[in-house]
C-alpha positions, -999 to 999 in steps of 0.1 A, spaced: 161 168 -830 165 185 -796 198 198 -783 200 189 -747 206 217 -722 234 219 -696 248 185 -687 228 181 -656 200 159 -642 170 172 -623 152 147 -601 117 159 -592 96 146 -563 61 160 -572 45 162 -538 33 195 -526 22 192 -490 -16 191 -484 -16 196 -446 -40 167 -443 -44 154 -407 -28 121 -418 2 138 -434 36 122 -427 64 141 -443 96 124 -453 123 135 -477 120 114 -509 144 85 -503 142 72 -539 154 105 -552 182 106 -527 192 71 -538 193 80 -574 212 112 -567 239 92 -549 243 69 -579 244 97 -604 270 117 -585 291 86 -581 291 85 -620 302 121 -621 268 134 -633 258 168 -619 225 162 -602 200 182 -581 169 170 -563 138 192 -566 117 182 -536 84 200 -539 71 192 -504 77 227 -490 76 246 -523 52 258 -549 46 249 -585 58 284 -597 88 281 -575 96 247 -591 93 263 -626 117 291 -616 142 267 -601 142 244 -631 146 273 -655 176 285 -636 191 250 -634 184 242 -671 189 204 -669 195 181 -698 173 154 -682 143 158 -659 133 126 -640 100 125 -622 92 97 -597 54 93 -593 26 71 -579 -12 71 -581 -17 99 -557 7 122 -575 -6 117 -610 -21 151 -614 10 169 -602 32 147 -624 14 155 -656 12 192 -648 50 192 -642 56 173 -675 35 199 -693 55 227 -677 88 212 -686 77 207 -722 67 244 -725 95 259 -704 124 236 -711 116 221 -746 151 207 -750 151 186 -718 146 148 -720 117 139 -698 118 105 -679 91 90 -656 96 63 -630 80 49 -599 52 25 -590 25 37 -615 48 41 -645 61 6 -637 26 -9 -640 13 13 -669 43 26 -688 23 32 -720 2 58 -702 33 80 -698 46 79 -733 23 108 -744 39 131 -719 74 116 -713 102 106 -736 111 75 -717 99 54 -687 120 34 -662 101 6 -645 110 -13 -613 143 -10 -596 162 15 -618 189 24 -593 216 13 -617 200 15 -652 186 50 -649 219 67 -638 238 48 -665 213 59 -691 216 95 -680 254 94 -681 253 79 -716 227 103 -730 245 133 -717 278 122 -733 261 121 -767 244 154 -762 213 152 -784 179 136 -782 164 115 -798 195 109 -819 214 101 -787 195 69 -783 205 55 -817 240 45 -807 232 34 -772 229 -2 -761 192 3 -752 187 -34 -743 213 -29 -715 191 -6 -694 169 -27 -672 133 -15 -671 136 10 -700 104 16 -719 103 39 -749 77 45 -776 91 75 -796 92 83 -833 89 46 -842 114 35 -816 101 6 -795 120 -5 -763 104 -27 -736 132 -41 -714 124 -64 -685 127 -51 -650 152 -64 -625 156 -69 -587 190 -60 -574 208 -87 -556 221 -83 -520 256 -81 -533 246 -53 -557 228 -35 -529 259 -37 -507 279 -19 -534 254 10 -537 266 45 -525 246 59 -496 215 80 -505 226 116 -510 204 136 -487 222 169 -492 195 186 -513 166 185 -487 153 211 -464 161 192 -432 152 221 -409 117 221 -423 113 183 -420 127 182 -385 105 211 -374 73 194 -386 82 162 -368 92 180 -336 59 197 -336 40 164 -341 60 139 -321 88 157 -302 114 138 -322 132 147 -355 123 117 -377 134 106 -412 129 74 -432 152 45 -438 149 13 -459 168 -18 -447 151 -46 -466 133 -47 -499 105 -69 -511 76 -88 -495 68 -125 -498 31 -121 -491 4 -117 -516 -23 -96 -500 -52 -90 -524 -52 -52 -520 -14 -47 -521 6 -34 -550 44 -40 -550 54 -33 -586 89 -20 -578 104 -42 -551 82 -73 -558 81 -105 -537 118 -112 -536 130 -102 -501 166 -88 -499 185 -74 -469 208 -45 -471 242 -50 -455 239 -37 -419 273 -20 -422 258 2 -450 226 7 -430 245 20 -400 268 41 -421 236 57 -434 223 61 -398 255 78 -388 250 103 -416 213 108 -406 224 116 -371 250 141 -384 221 158 -402 204 163 -368 178 136 -368 172 115 -337 143 93 -349 138 67 -377 108 55 -396 119 22 -410 97 20 -441 102 -17 -450 71 -38 -457 84 -67 -436 112 -54 -413 103 -78 -384 101 -109 -407 137 -121 -403 143 -125 -366 181 -128 -368 184 -96 -390 161 -77 -367 180 -88 -336 213 -78 -351 198 -44 -360 187 -39 -325 220 -48 -310 238 -23 -333 214 6 -328 215 2 -290 233 32 -274 229 55 -304 202 75 -287 179 70 -317 142 62 -314 126 42 -342 93 28 -354 84 3 -381 57 -17 -398 51 -52 -385 30 -82 -392 8 -100 -367 28 -132 -371 64 -143 -369 77 -124 -339 78 -132 -302 78 -113 -269 116 -116 -263 123 -99 -296 97 -73 -289 113 -65 -256 147 -62 -274 131 -38 -298 118 -16 -270 151 -17 -251 169 -4 -282 147 25 -290 115 11 -307 86 33 -296 58 23 -319 49 -4 -344 22 -2 -371 2 -33 -376 -20 -40 -407 -47 -58 -387 -72 -49 -415 -103 -66 -401 -119 -82 -371 -136 -108 -393 -117 -139 -403 -139 -142 -434 -128 -108 -445 -91 -115 -438 -95 -146 -460 -111 -124 -487 -80 -102 -485 -56 -132 -486 -39 -117 -456 -25 -150 -444 -30 -141 -408 -58 -147 -383 -78 -123 -361 -64 -142 -331 -28 -135 -342 -36 -98 -345 -51 -97 -310 -21 -116 -296 5 -94 -314 -11 -63 -301 -12 -74 -265 24 -87 -267 37 -54 -281 19 -35 -254 33 -59 -228 68 -52 -242 62 -14 -237 58 -6 -274 29 15 -287 7 0 -314 -10 17 -343 -34 -3 -364 -46 0 -400 -81 -13 -408 -99 -17 -442 -137 -18 -442 -162 -23 -470 -141 -50 -488 -157 -65 -519 -179 -94 -506 -177 -82 -470 -210 -82 -450 -222 -54 -426 -219 -77 -396 -182 -84 -406 -176 -46 -408 -191 -42 -373 -167 -69 -360 -138 -47 -372 -152 -16 -354 -156 -37 -322 -121 -50 -324 -106 -15 -329 -123 -4 -297 -115 -34 -275 -77 -37 -283 -52 -17 -264 -42 5 -294 -26 39 -294 -38 49 -329 -63 36 -354 -68 43 -391 -97 32 -413 -97 31 -451 -120 17 -477 -104 -7 -503 -84 12 -530 -78 -9 -561 -41 1 -566 -26 -6 -600 -6 -38 -597 -28 -54 -571 -50 -84 -575 -79 -62 -564 -72 -39 -593 -71 -67 -617 -105 -80 -605 -124 -47 -601 -107 -25 -627 -91 8 -620 -106 42 -611 -113 69 -636 -80 82 -649 -93 118 -644 -102 112 -608 -86 135 -582 -64 112 -561 -49 141 -541 -71 138 -510 -54 116 -484 -73 90 -464 -105 98 -483 -135 75 -475 -148 72 -510 -154 40 -530 -138 39 -564 -160 11 -576 -196 -1 -571 -199 -13 -536 -226 -33 -517 -220 -11 -487 -237 23 -483 -210 49 -484 -228 74 -461 -235 47 -435 -199 35 -436 -185 71 -433 -208 77 -403 -198 45 -386 -161 53 -391 -166 87 -376 -185 72 -346 -158 46 -340 -129 71 -342 -148 94 -318 -154 66 -294 -117 56 -296 -107 92 -288 -130 93 -258 -117 60 -245 -82 73 -245 
């Protein structure tokens, strides 16, 4: 039996900045959301954002804080850091209860039971804070779990000393989301984040989520947490959060929703309400489902850039990806956004399983002929939770996932990797020269 430490919760975001050219730094919004919930319950909580820190600095800070519970939110690219932190907590804070959450633990919870005491899968905005409050009240682990209503914590997964818990995940309703406290952003180094964005873009940018879920089923996409059920946050809460963001000194928003432009009425109301706030913003968009009038409204109310997942210049490849759009729709959307005065960045995937070399060349040609402001090429990554992963199998668990935007196949491919890397470099160079 382990006696828990001080009745505090530590929330760790295990990203140490890499300074990669593609690096986009945002304070961890998931940790801020959980911190807001925990503090509403009266649980003392601190977020340990590793972005601008070091591993040894994290160790020292955790030792000084001496939490009863350490929660780590992780994904595929943070696996190595996550496991290293778990090992450090085990050796330095042996009395702490270790909990994992995030996209990868949602898909493969059993992989984390060797290193963590418990896993929370899916949307744990309510269940994890309630669990922390209840465990801290009891004061010891694992005996603390014996008297708890373990089946009441959505998404809880435990395999510990003969205890087996495998609760189903949940998607919070819009009425539940409306009752959430605002994300607590008080624990972040805002000066450092703002300084990085000012250097890169001339604006001080932070992230925001207004809608959750995506109704599409792209072959390469993994959405284990928010799933396919689309829900909209109440705009009163969204703009209360924006007011707080402005008070913290930010003047730009990255709206991180998968499908922010999908609901025209919601998008238009957002635009009307953000007008006059002197906030610039950018977002993801799809090639379908939006017209020129709405694009112009977006531009008039501060939208500076959209990111389109065009993915391919070959319709056959788009069909392989189950993208549910056409090449023509992508071309039209790009031109319309540019006509509206909004910059367009485009993502492309090349070397898809079953894709031919001529189809790949169609993508390179499209990227150079469209009026784009930024392009990005990736090879298919079989993310856990995606149909592509189920079909091809996953990468070696020991593989280094830390390199961002790495052009390396994680499965046997029909396309020569050296040729593809060279053609990407040639296309990116030609794009830069064209600009």
